[in-house]
N, C-alpha and C positions, 0 to 999 in steps of 0.2 A: 373803183376810185371813190374816196370819201367825199361827200358833198356837204359843205357847211350850211347850216340852217340856224341862224341866231334867233329867229322869231320866238320859238318855244321858251327860250331862256328869258328873254326880255318880257314875254307875256306873264311869266311867273316870277318876275324880279322882286315883287313884294316879299316873297318868301326869303329871298337872299338878304334884302334890306333889313327886314325884321330880325333875321338871324344874326346879322352883323351887329345891330344895336344890342341884342341880347348878349352876344359874346363880349362886347365892350363892357356892358354892365356887370357881367359875371367876373370879368377880369378886375374891374375896379373894386367890387365887393370882396373878392378873394384877396386882393392886395391889402385892403383895409384890415380885414380880419387877420391875415397872415402877418401884417406889420405889428399888430398888437401882440400876437403870439411871439414873434421874433424879438420884439422889444423886451418883453418880460423875460424870455429865455436868455437874451443877451446880457441883461443886467444880472440874472441869476448865475450865468456862467462866468461873468467877470468878477462879481463880488460875493456870490453866494458861498455857503459852506461846501465842503468837499463832496458830500453825498448829493447835494443838489446839482453841483457842476457835473458829476458823473451821470446823473439822470438826464440832464439836458443834452450832454454829449451823446448819450445812447439814442435819444430821440432824433438828434440831428443826423447821426451816422446811419441809423436805420432807415429814415425817410429818404435820405440822399442816395442810398444805394439800392433802392428797389424802384421799378418802373412806376410812373404816375398812373398808368392805366390799371395796374394791379391795386393801387390805393383806391382808385375810383370804384373798382369792382368790390373791394372789401367793404367800403363804406356803404355802397348801395345794396349789395346782396347779403353780406355777412353780418353786419351790425344788427339788422332787424331780427336775425335768428337768435341773437342773445339778448333781445329785449331793448336794444338801443335803436329807436326808430326816428329817422330823419323825415321831415315833412313829405318831400317828393323827390323825384329824380333831379330836378334843378338844384334844390338846396343840398342834396347829397353831393352833387358835383362841386358846388361852391365850398362845402365843408372840406371835401377831399383836396381841392386845389389850395385852400387856405392852409391846411396842414402841410401840404407839400411846399408851398412858398414860405411858410413860417420857418421851416428847417434851414432854408437857404438864407433867409433874412436874419436869422439868429447870428450866423457867422458874419454877414455883412455889417449888422449893427454892432456886433462885438468888436470888429476891426475899427469901426468908426469911434466907438467909445474909448478904445485903447489908444487911438491916435490923438486924442485931445490932450493938449499940454497940461501938465499938472498945475501950472500957474493959474489957469482958469478955475480949477477946482479949489485951490488954496485961496484965491481971491474971493470966491463965493463963501467959503467958510469964515474968512476974515471979517466979512460984513455981517456975520451972524446967521447965515442960512443953515438950516438943518440939512442932513444928508438927502432927504426927500426933496427939499426945495432946491438944493444944488442940482440934483438929477433933473428936476422939472424945468428950472429956469436957465441952467447953464449947460449941462451935459447933453440933454436931448436936442435942444435947438442947434447947437454946434454940430452934433453928430449927424443930424438930418441933412445939414448943408454939405457935410463931407461926403456922405454916402448917396447923395441925390443921383449922381450918374448911374451907380449900381442899382438904385431903386428904380430908376427909369428903365434900365435894361430888363429888370425883373418884370416890370409891368408889361412890356412888349412881349416878353417870353410867355407870360401868363395868358395874354390875349391869344397868342398862337396856340397855346395848349388847350384853349377852350374848344378847339376842333375835336378833342377827344370826348367831349360831352355827347357827341352823336352816338357813342357806344352804348349809352343808357337812354337814348331817345330824347335828349334835350334838343329843342328845336332851334339850335343855333345855326351859324352859317353853313357849316359842312353838312349838317343834317338836311338843311334846305336844298343843298346841291344834290344830295343823295335822292331826295324825294323827287326833284325835277328829273334827275337822270332815270329813275325807275319809270316815270310816266312818259318821258319823251325819248329816252335813249340817245340824247345828244351829249355824249361823253366829253368830247373835246371842247365843245362850246361851253358847257356848264363849268367844267373845272378850269378853263381858261379865265372865265369871268370871275370865278371865286378866287382864283390865285391873284388876279389883279386887284380884287377888293382887299384881300389880306395885305398885299404889297403896298397899295396906296395908303391904307389905314395905318400900317406900321411906320411908313415914312412920315405921315402926318404927326403921329404920336412922337416920333423921334425929334421932329422939328420943334414941336411945342415944348418938349422936355429940354431941348438945348436952350431955348429962350428962357425957360425957367431957371436953368442952371446959371446962365449969364447974369440974371438978376440977383441970384443968391450966392454968387461966387465969393468965397472968403479971400480977402487979400492975404497973400502968404509972403 
């Protein structure tokens, strides 16, 4: 019969806490970089020439139809072989996750851009704004408010995806759980605590994002 012993887990809880904070940080950074990629690609796909739209579509379809773990392995193991060297395993993971999120955010942002009423765009042009100024002061602010729920869901998903960083020895939450498990062999206890940490963190993120959405809700 299995005997529970939670002491080894709490004795090494600092590994889990530090891993949790690192996971949140990687998710934030990946979302920021991925948002820049997605925003550029979304405008390119919505307004760019045919060749550019096809190139962006190829990027989106390619990334969205292969596993994230494969992208991580390619960035970490394959790119250095062809002379493209990322600083370390942590930045390799952030770069891979940003590329992955950028593909999904491209479609999210494109949908947001296309949902903005033409009246807003025409109003911006009527007061003398250039196309770049219309995009900066009209399109992007309205688009971000529209896509905020999807952006929040993407952030939570990216946070959960940081568990894959353990595959390349990034010391995030899941890697901390593996380390404790190897040293103590308290499998049930370790993964129960880690599961609860993911659960509580994701619920907290969802709650904060809902509050933000309520503050920025556009009257329709």
